[in-house]
N, C-alpha and C positions, 0 to 999 in steps of 0.2 A: 236804800243804800246801807242800812244798819247791818244787814247780814253779809256784807262784803268782807272777805278775809284776804289778807295779803299773803303772798307766798313766803315761806320761811327763808331766811338768809341761806344762800348756798343751794337752793332748790330751783328747778326749772320754773320759769315765769309764764308758761303756756296758759293763756286765759281763754275761758269760754263764757258766753253770755252776751247780753246786749243792754243797751240803754244805761250803762254805768253800773249794772248789776252783774259783775263778773265773779267767776269762781276760778280757782287755780288747782285743777284736779291732778296735775302731775307732780309727784314728789321726788322725782329722780334728782340726784345730786349733780351739780355742775361745777366746772372749774372756776376759780376766781376770775371775774371780769367777763364771764360768759352768761348770757341770759337764758338760753334754752339747752335742754338735753340734746344728745345727738339725733334722736328720732324727731323731735319737734324742730330742731334747727334745719333738718333736711326739708321740712315743709315750708318753713318761714323764709329761708335764705335761697335765693336764686342766683347761681354763679353768673358773673358778668358775661361769660361766653354764651350761656344759654339765653340771657337777656338780649344780647346782640342778635343771636340767631332768631329769636322770636320776633324782634323788631323788624328784621328784614323779611320775615315770612308773613307779614300782614298784621303784626300786633301781638301783644301778649295774650295768653289765655286768661280770659276774665272769669272763668268758672271757679277760681279759687275762692274759698270761704274767707271772709274778712275776720281777722283776729285782732285782739288788742295786744300791743307790745309795751 
């Protein structure tokens, strides 16, 4: 865990890695109060309409890669 670096303030908090050994490879700037850049937010955030649609269609797609937030 010694090599863990935290994202810089105002940068995307997209994390990669496992077992508490995360890196934050994205250095895109974000708006105050926002955790992810537009690209990573589109991966992380699933709109409520899509969530409802997936639920009624037999469940959510579980093939998404887990990430730390």
